C-alpha positions in Angstrom: 17.5 46.5 21.9 20.7 44.3 22.0 23.9 46.4 21.5 24.9 44.4 18.4 21.6 45.0 16.7 21.9 48.7 17.5 25.3 48.8 15.9 23.9 47.0 12.8 21.0 49.5 12.6 23.4 52.4 12.8 25.4 50.9 10.0 22.3 50.3 8.0 21.2 54.0 8.4 24.5 55.1 6.9 23.8 53.2 3.7 22.7 55.4 0.8 18.9 55.6 0.4 17.6 55.0 -3.1 14.2 56.5 -3.9 13.3 53.7 -6.4 14.3 50.9 -4.0 11.3 48.9 -2.8 11.6 45.8 -0.7 8.8 43.2 -0.2 8.9 40.7 2.7 8.3 39.7 6.2 7.7 36.4 7.8 6.5 33.6 5.4 5.9 29.9 5.6 8.7 28.1 3.9 7.9 25.5 1.3 10.0 22.8 2.9 9.8 20.4 5.8 12.3 19.7 8.6 12.6 16.2 10.1 12.4 16.3 13.9 14.2 13.8 16.2 10.9 12.3 17.3 10.1 11.3 13.7 7.6 14.1 13.1 8.1 16.9 10.6 7.9 20.6 11.0 7.2 23.3 8.4 9.4 26.2 9.4 8.7 29.9 9.2 11.2 32.0 7.4 12.1 35.7 7.2 12.4 36.9 3.6 13.0 40.1 1.8 13.2 40.8 -1.9 14.6 43.8 -3.6 12.2 44.6 -6.5 14.9 46.7 -8.2 17.8 44.3 -8.1 15.9 41.0 -7.7 18.2 40.1 -4.8 16.7 37.9 -2.1 17.7 37.2 1.5 16.1 34.5 3.6 16.7 32.7 6.9 14.6 29.9 8.5 13.2 30.5 11.9 14.7 28.1 14.5 11.2 27.4 16.0 7.6 27.5 15.0 7.0 30.8 16.8 6.4 33.3 14.0 5.4 36.1 16.4 8.9 37.3 17.1 9.8 40.0 14.5 13.5 40.0 15.3 14.4 37.6 12.5 12.6 39.7 10.0 14.6 42.7 11.1 17.9 40.8 11.0 17.3 39.5 7.4 16.3 43.0 6.3 19.5 44.5 7.7 21.6 41.8 6.1 20.0 42.3 2.7 21.1 45.9 2.8 24.5 45.6 4.4 25.7 42.4 2.6 23.9 42.4 -0.8 22.1 45.5 -2.1 24.4 48.0 -0.3 21.6 50.5 0.1 18.5 51.3 2.0 15.0 51.1 0.6 12.6 54.0 0.2 9.6 51.7 0.8 8.8 48.4 2.5 5.8 46.3 1.4 4.4 43.9 3.9 1.1 41.9 4.5 1.3 42.3 8.3 0.7 45.8 9.4 1.8 45.1 12.9 5.2 43.9 11.7 5.5 46.9 9.4 4.9 49.3 12.2 7.4 47.5 14.4 10.1 47.6 11.7 9.6 51.3 11.1 10.0 52.0 14.7 13.0 49.7 15.1 14.8 51.3 12.1 14.0 54.8 13.3 14.0 56.2 9.8 11.3 58.9 9.2 11.9 58.8 5.4 11.0 55.1 5.2 7.5 54.3 3.9 5.7 51.1 4.9 2.9 49.9 2.7 0.5 47.0 3.7 -0.6 44.9 0.7 -3.0 41.9 0.4 -0.3 39.9 -1.3 3.4 40.1 -2.2 3.9 38.5 -5.6 7.6 38.8 -5.7 7.9 37.1 -2.3 5.6 34.4 -3.5 7.8 33.8 -6.6 10.9 33.7 -4.5 9.4 31.2 -2.1 8.4 29.0 -5.1 11.9 29.3 -6.5 13.3 28.2 -3.2 10.9 25.1 -3.4 12.1 24.3 -6.9 15.7 24.5 -5.8 15.1 22.1 -2.9 13.1 19.7 -5.2 16.0 19.4 -7.7 15.0 17.6 -10.9 11.6 16.7 -9.6 9.2 19.6 -10.2 6.9 20.6 -7.3 3.4 19.2 -7.3 0.8 21.7 -8.7 -1.5 23.3 -6.2 -5.3 22.7 -6.2 -6.2 26.3 -6.6 -4.0 26.6 -9.7 -6.6 24.6 -11.7 -9.2 26.6 -13.7 -12.4 27.4 -12.0 -11.4 25.9 -8.6 -12.3 28.0 -5.6 -11.8 27.8 -1.9 -15.5 26.8 -1.4 -15.3 24.1 -4.0 -12.2 22.7 -2.2 -14.1 23.0 1.1 -16.8 20.7 -0.4 -14.2 18.3 -1.6 -12.5 18.3 1.8 -15.8 17.5 3.5 -16.5 14.7 1.1 -13.0 13.3 1.4 -13.2 13.3 5.2 -16.6 11.5 5.2 -15.3 8.9 2.7 -12.2 8.2 4.9 -14.3 7.9 8.0 -16.7 5.5 6.3 -13.7 3.3 5.4 -15.3 1.5 2.4 -12.0 -0.5 2.1 -13.5 -2.7 4.8 -15.9 -4.1 2.2 -14.0 -3.7 -1.1 -10.6 -4.2 -2.5 -8.7 -2.9 -5.6 -10.1 -6.0 -7.4 -13.6 -4.5 -7.3 -14.2 -2.3 -10.3 -16.9 0.3 -9.6 -18.8 2.0 -12.5 -20.2 5.5 -12.3 -23.4 4.8 -14.3 -24.9 8.3 -13.6 -24.4 11.2 -13.9 -22.1 11.6 -16.9 -18.7 12.3 -15.5 -15.3 13.1 -17.0 -14.1 10.2 -19.2 -11.2 9.4 -16.9 -13.5 9.1 -13.8 -16.0 6.6 -15.1 -14.5 3.6 -13.4 -12.6 3.3 -10.1 -11.5 1.0 -7.4 -11.3 1.6 -3.6 -7.8 1.5 -2.2 -6.9 0.6 1.3 -7.8 -3.0 1.9 -4.1 -3.9 2.3 -3.7 -1.1 4.9 -1.0 0.8 2.9 -2.4 3.2 0.3 -5.9 4.7 0.9 -8.2 6.4 -1.6 -9.5 5.9 -5.1 -7.8 4.8 -8.3 -9.5 5.5 -11.6 -9.7 3.8 -15.0 -11.2 4.7 -18.3 -12.6 1.2 -19.1 -12.9 -2.3 -17.7 -10.4 -3.4 -20.3 -7.8 -1.0 -18.9 -8.6 -2.3 -15.4 -8.0 -5.9 -16.5 -4.7 -4.9 -18.3 -3.4 -3.3 -15.1 -4.3 -6.4 -13.0 -2.6 -8.7 -15.5 0.6 -6.5 -15.6 1.3 -4.1 -12.6 4.1 -2.4 -14.5 3.9 1.4 -14.1 3.8 2.0 -17.8 0.8 -0.2 -18.1 -0.8 1.5 -15.1 -0.5 5.0 -16.6 -1.3 3.8 -20.1 -1.4 6.4 -22.9 -4.0 8.7 -21.3 -2.7 8.8 -17.7 -4.7 8.1 -14.5 -6.7 10.0 -11.9 -6.3 9.3 -8.2 -7.5 10.5 -4.9 -4.9 9.5 -2.3 -4.7 10.1 1.4 -1.5 10.9 3.2 0.3 13.0 5.8 0.3 16.8 5.4 3.9 16.8 4.3 2.9 14.7 1.3 0.6 17.5 0.0 1.6 20.3 -2.4 2.5 23.4 -0.3 -0.3 25.4 -1.8 -2.8 22.7 -0.5 -1.1 22.8 2.9 -1.7 26.6 3.1 -5.2 26.2 1.9 -6.1 23.6 4.6 -4.5 25.7 7.3 -5.8 29.1 6.2 -9.3 28.0 5.3 -9.6 25.4 8.1 -10.7 22.7 5.7 -11.9 19.3 7.1 -9.6 16.4 7.5 -10.2 12.9 9.0 -6.8 12.5 10.7 -3.1 13.2 10.5 -2.7 10.6 7.7 -5.9 11.5 5.9 -5.1 14.7 3.9 -6.6 14.1 0.4 -4.9 15.0 -2.8 -6.7 14.6 -6.2 -4.1 14.4 -9.0 -3.8 13.2 -12.6 -0.6 11.4 -13.5 0.4 11.4 -17.1 2.6 8.8 -18.9 5.5 11.2 -19.4 5.6 12.5 -15.8 3.0 15.2 -16.3 0.8 16.0 -13.3 -2.2 18.2 -13.0 -5.0 19.0 -10.6 -8.8 18.6 -11.3 -10.6 21.5 -13.0 -13.9 22.7 -11.5 -16.0 20.1 -13.3 -13.7 17.2 -12.5 -13.5 18.3 -8.9 -17.3 18.4 -8.7 -17.4 14.8 -10.1 -14.8 13.6 -7.6 -16.7 15.3 -4.8 -20.0 13.7 -5.8 -18.4 10.2 -6.0 -16.8 10.6 -2.5 -20.1 11.8 -1.0 -22.1 8.9 -2.6 -19.6 6.3 -1.4 -19.4 7.8 2.1 -23.2 7.1 2.4 -23.0 3.6 0.9 -23.8 0.6 3.1 -22.4 -2.9 2.8 -25.9 -4.2 1.9 -26.0 -1.7 -1.0 -22.7 -2.9 -2.2 -23.9 -6.5 -2.2 -26.9 -5.5 -4.3 -24.4 -4.5 -7.1 -26.1 -1.2 -8.0 -27.2 1.7 -5.8 -27.9 5.4 -5.9 -27.6 8.5 -3.6 -28.8 12.0 -4.0 -25.7 14.3 -3.6 -25.8 18.1 -3.2 -23.2 20.2 -4.9 -22.1 23.7 -5.9 -23.7 23.3 -9.3 -27.0 21.7 -7.9 -28.1 18.3 -6.6 -27.2 15.2 -8.6 -28.3 11.5 -8.4 -25.1 9.4 -8.3 -25.7 5.8 -9.4 -22.8 3.3 -8.8 -22.5 -0.3 -9.8 -20.0 -3.1 -9.5 -20.6 -5.1 -12.7 -19.2 -8.4 -11.4 -21.7 -8.3 -8.5 -24.6 -8.0 -10.9 -23.9 -11.5 -12.3 -25.9 -14.2 -10.5 -23.9 -16.2 -7.9 -24.5 -19.5 -9.7 -23.2 -18.1 -13.1 -20.1 -19.7 -14.6 -17.1 -17.5 -13.5 -15.4 -15.6 -16.3 -12.1 -17.0 -17.6 -9.1 -14.8 -16.9 -5.6 -14.9 -18.2 -3.0 -16.6 -16.0 -2.8 -19.9 -14.2 -5.9 -20.9 -12.3 -6.0 -21.2 -8.5 -4.8 -24.7 -7.8 -7.4 -25.1 -5.0 -10.2 -24.7 -7.5 -8.9 -27.5 -9.6 -9.7 -29.9 -6.7 -13.3 -29.7 -7.8 -12.4 -32.0 -10.7 -10.9 -34.5 -8.3 -14.0 -34.3 -6.1 -16.2 -34.9 -9.2 -14.1 -37.9 -10.2 -14.4 -39.4 -6.7 -18.2 -39.0 -6.7 -18.4 -40.4 -10.3 -16.3 -43.4 -9.4 -18.2 -44.1 -6.2 -21.5 -44.1 -8.0 -20.4 -46.3 -10.9 -19.6 -50.0 -11.4 -17.0 -51.0 -13.9 -15.9 -54.4 -14.9 -12.4 -53.5 -15.9 -9.8 -50.7 -15.5 -10.1 -50.1 -19.2 -13.8 -49.5 -19.0 -13.3 -47.2 -16.0 -10.7 -45.1 -17.9 -12.9 -44.9 -21.0 -15.8 -43.7 -18.9 -13.6 -41.1 -17.1 -12.3 -39.8 -20.4 -15.8 -39.4 -21.8 -17.2 -37.8 -18.7 -14.4 -35.4 -17.8 -13.2 -34.1 -21.2 -13.4 -30.3 -21.8 -13.0 -27.3 -19.6 -13.7 -27.9 -15.9 -16.0 -24.9 -15.8 -18.3 -26.6 -18.3 -18.6 -29.7 -16.1 -22.0 -29.9 -14.4 -21.9 -30.4 -10.7 -22.9 -33.7 -9.1 -23.0 -32.3 -5.6 -26.0 -33.6 -3.7 -25.4 -32.9 0.0 -25.5 -29.4 1.5 -21.8 -29.7 2.4 -20.8 -30.7 -1.2 -22.8 -27.8 -2.6 -21.2 -25.4 -0.2 -17.7 -26.7 -1.2 -18.6 -26.2 -4.9 -19.4 -22.5 -4.1 -16.0 -22.1 -2.5 -14.3 -23.7 -5.5 -15.9 -20.9 -7.4 -14.8 -18.3 -4.8 -11.2 -19.4 -5.3 -11.4 -18.3 -8.9 -13.4 -15.1 -8.2 -12.0 -11.8 -7.1 -12.9 -9.0 -4.7 -16.3 -8.8 -3.1 -17.6 -11.7 -5.1 -15.4 -14.1 -3.1 -17.0 -12.9 0.2 -20.5 -13.3 -1.2 -19.8 -16.9 -2.4 -18.1 -17.8 0.9 -21.0 -16.5 3.0 -23.5 -18.3 0.7 -21.5 -21.5 1.3 -21.8 -21.1 5.1 -25.5 -20.6 4.7 -25.6 -24.1 3.1 -23.2 -25.7 5.5 -21.6 -24.2 8.7 -19.0 -27.0 8.4 -17.4 -25.7 5.2 -13.9 -25.0 6.4 -12.8 -23.5 3.1 -15.5 -20.8 3.3 -13.8 -19.5 6.5 -10.4 -19.7 4.7 -11.8 -17.4 1.9 -13.2 -14.9 4.5 -9.9 -14.9 6.4 -8.0 -14.2 3.2 -10.3 -11.2 2.5 -9.9 -9.9 6.1 -6.9 -7.6 6.5 -7.1 -7.3 10.3 -4.7 -10.0 11.7 -6.8 -10.8 14.7 -10.0 -11.0 12.7 -8.2 -13.4 10.2 -7.0 -15.5 13.1 -10.6 -15.9 14.5 -11.9 -16.9 11.1 -9.2 -19.5 10.6 -10.0 -20.9 14.0 -13.6 -21.2 13.0 -12.4 -22.9 9.8 -10.4 -25.4 11.8 -13.4 -26.2 14.0 -15.6 -26.6 11.0 -13.1 -29.0 9.4 -13.0 -31.1 12.5 -16.8 -31.3 12.6 -16.9 -32.2 8.9 -14.3 -34.9 9.1 -15.1 -36.5 12.5 -12.6 -38.1 14.9 -12.3 -41.4 13.0 -10.6 -39.7 10.1 -8.0 -38.1 12.3 -7.4 -41.4 14.0 -7.2 -43.6 10.9 -5.7 -41.3 8.2 -3.0 -39.4 10.1 0.1 -39.3 7.9 -1.6 -39.3 4.6 -4.2 -36.5 5.0 -3.4 -34.6 1.8 -4.2 -37.7 -0.3 -7.8 -37.3 0.8 -9.5 -34.4 -1.0 -12.0 -33.9 1.8 -9.3 -33.2 4.4 -7.7 -30.4 2.4 -10.0 -27.6 3.5 -9.1 -28.4 7.2 -5.4 -28.4 6.3 -5.7 -25.0 4.6 -7.6 -23.6 7.6 -5.0 -24.9 10.1 -2.1 -23.6 8.0 -3.8 -20.2 7.8 -4.3 -20.2 11.6 -0.6 -21.0 12.2 0.5 -18.2 9.9 -1.9 -15.7 11.4 -0.6 -16.6 14.9 2.9 -15.8 13.6 1.7 -12.4 12.3 0.4 -11.8 15.9 3.8 -12.7 17.4 2.5 -15.9 18.9 5.2 -18.0 17.3 5.3 -20.9 19.8 1.6 -21.5 19.2 2.2 -21.4 15.4 5.0 -23.9 15.7 2.7 -26.5 17.4 0.2 -26.1 14.5 3.0 -26.5 11.9 4.2 -29.7 13.7 0.7 -31.1 13.7 0.2 -30.4 10.0 3.4 -32.3 9.2 2.3 -35.2 11.4 -1.0 -35.4 9.5 0.6 -35.1 6.1 4.1 -36.7 6.3 4.6 -35.9 2.6 4.2 -32.2 3.5 2.4 -31.2 0.3 1.8 -27.7 1.7 5.4 -26.9 2.2 4.9 -26.4 6.0 8.5 -27.5 6.7 9.9 -24.3 5.2 7.7 -22.2 7.5 8.5 -24.4 10.5 12.2 -24.1 9.9 12.1 -20.3 9.8 9.9 -20.2 12.9 12.2 -22.5 14.8 15.3 -20.4 13.9 13.6 -17.2 14.9 12.5 -18.8 18.2 16.1 -19.8 18.8 15.1 -23.5 18.9 18.2 -24.5 17.1 18.2 -28.2 18.1 14.6 -28.7 16.9 15.6 -26.9 13.6 18.4 -29.4 13.1 16.1 -32.3 13.8 13.6 -31.0 11.2 16.4 -30.7 8.7 17.5 -34.3 9.3 13.8 -35.4 9.0 13.5 -34.1 5.5 17.1 -34.6 4.3 19.0 -32.6 1.7 16.4 -31.3 -0.7 17.8 -29.2 -3.6 15.9 -26.0 -3.0 17.6 -22.6 -2.1 15.3 -22.1 0.8 16.1 -25.4 2.4 19.8 -25.2 1.8 20.3 -21.6 2.9 18.2 -22.5 6.0 20.4 -25.5 6.7 23.6 -23.4 6.3 22.2 -20.8 8.8 21.2 -23.6 11.3 24.7 -25.0 11.3 26.2 -21.5 11.6 24.0 -20.8 14.6 25.1 -24.0 16.2 28.8 -24.1 15.3 29.8 -20.6 14.1 32.3 -20.3 11.2 33.0 -24.1 11.1 34.1 -26.2 8.2 30.6 -27.8 8.2 28.9 -24.4 8.1 31.1 -23.3 5.2 30.4 -26.5 3.3 26.7 -26.1 3.8 26.9 -22.5 2.6 28.9 -23.5 -0.5 26.2 -26.1 -1.4 23.6 -23.4 -1.0 25.6 -21.0 -3.2 25.7 -23.6 -5.9 22.0 -24.0 -5.7 21.2 -20.3 -6.1 24.0 -17.7 -6.4 21.5 -14.7 -6.3 20.3 -15.3 -2.7 23.2 -13.5 -0.8 22.6 -10.2 -2.6 19.0 -10.2 -1.5 19.8 -11.4 2.1 22.3 -8.6 2.4 20.0 -5.9 0.9 22.3 -5.4 -2.1 19.7 -6.3 -4.7 16.3 -4.9 -5.5 13.2 -6.7 -6.8 10.7 -4.6 -8.6 7.0 -5.3 -8.1 5.3 -7.9 -5.9 6.9 -11.1 -4.6 6.9 -13.8 -7.3 4.4 -16.6 -7.1 6.5 -19.1 -9.1 10.1 -19.6 -9.8 12.7 -21.7 -11.7 15.5 -23.4 -9.6 18.5 -21.1 -9.4 16.6 -18.0 -10.5 16.3 -14.5 -9.1 12.6 -15.2 -8.4 13.6 -18.2 -6.2 16.1 -15.9 -4.4 13.4 -13.3 -3.7 11.2 -16.0 -2.2 14.1 -17.3 -0.2 14.8 -13.8 1.2 11.2 -13.3 2.0 11.0 -16.5 4.0 14.4 -16.7 5.6 15.7 -13.1 5.5 14.4 -12.2 9.0 16.2 -15.3 10.5 19.4 -14.5 8.8 19.4 -10.8 9.9 18.4 -11.7 13.4 21.4 -14.1 13.8 24.5 -12.2 15.1 27.3 -12.0 12.6 25.4 -14.2 10.0 25.2 -11.5 7.4 28.9 -10.5 7.9 29.8 -14.2 7.5 27.6 -14.6 4.4 29.3 -11.5 2.8 32.7 -13.0 3.6 32.0 -16.4 2.2 29.9 -15.5 -0.9 31.8 -14.6 -4.1 31.9 -10.8 -4.7 29.3 -9.6 -7.2 28.5 -6.2 -8.7 26.5 -4.3 -6.2 23.0 -3.2 -7.1 20.3 -0.9 -5.9 19.4 -1.3 -2.2 16.2 -3.2 -1.7 13.4 -1.2 -0.2 11.6 -2.5 2.9 
């Protein structure tokens, strides 16, 4: 034994022994995580002793994960007596008999009694108090086994179901726009409707709703208060082990529960509107387990039928789980439901196509007669307008117009049906690519869309109509597919290929109705093709948008540095939108998703400008420092998350 420890033990032995002094402790798992240099986390062990008489606690974290060395437990015990309680205990209570025997021998005190217990409630309380101290104002998450009626075996069934669900990856087929109804059996009221999370590749699991109306309200307004509503929400979310409540961590490790991967530990939780959180009781846990098992066994073909059932075993007996997606039970040719908010502008092209077909099939003796006929034929909602499509390609395009207005899985069904009618329907590939969240798969679909568009249009259109493509409705599906291809190539770090597609799109549509010039400008700046960026700016002149003017200022700064011309360009940009610098410098925060529309000079425009140009500004040496120096000082805000 080291000399210093021998001296401490000798000092400890000279402390008065109190017959009523009982200490609980040993080596425990701390309820905290330590960040490691490699980016991983480690849950440390800790030596802890609690005096049951005084309530005093001494604890020290182990420097490594090796909990087999009892030396730290001895050191913490000695320090509790020498520094805090100022006495020796009559009895030690431990859960590890081997540790207890080692301590008794090391202390060499024949009067000391060591008791082995199944649990140490005072130590458990001290560990939880430590967790609450670390958490601060945020109360720790409740543990799964704290809920009434929940047992280790029920949690084992839940873990198995959650693993199978994760491995089945149903987010490959569904998104959070597909509302699933649990038609049978009768489940807890908050679990009757749910969506599958994970299509965007960020949050994986299930999100629950009490009704379709609640689901629609959340989609119309993603504000957290709307999301939680008055009755709160259930979720099953997957994450890393350090995102679980510590009681769940212990449960998974001690009971060796199933898990699909390092980022696939499941937590079922109810979140209330006032910050309350609770875990599922036995019946709710059984309902969640049955839903996960049923969905893990679900095929893509069953999903497309709109309603399906699976027999699911459970702790309380076997149950038949019937699931349905109400929107998929509606016939494909039914009029799509009207939803709040602006329509997809692409779907409005159907009206233009109908007008073109009507005009081509009619003979009018005057402009007045034509206008009167158009007013009579095309008054009222566009959805009520009967289709005049006759060819397979026209009928396929009509289905895609409907897909633009649909959501979730119905979009895929309509696009696939369109391709059954016409393999040359470019927009059908666009829809499928938009629903594909794997970048390379999206690229392949856009490539097929470009090829389909080329077949549908034929070489004569490209030769004769170059420069005014957007003015011809039939060319727009091709243009959309090619733009999608260019953007997907950028996502795959194939920027030079994307630039060539952007250039060709502008050549075909010199009016640039798709706004390709903004994407091309950013791509050229990021590719350090500054001369080409300057040429593009000269081609389109000084348009009064924040994105263009901040891009132009950056292009001049990259070419000339802090020149008079660069400062003049930046001052012009600042007059156009004064909010942009705070977003480019990460001094401002934007809650929620990126805006889809904006007013000139607004914060919404600034967010879009940052989204499109921010990477180029931050990649340019000294550009952000220069921007801060030139922009007028404004009150700093919350740092924007990325």
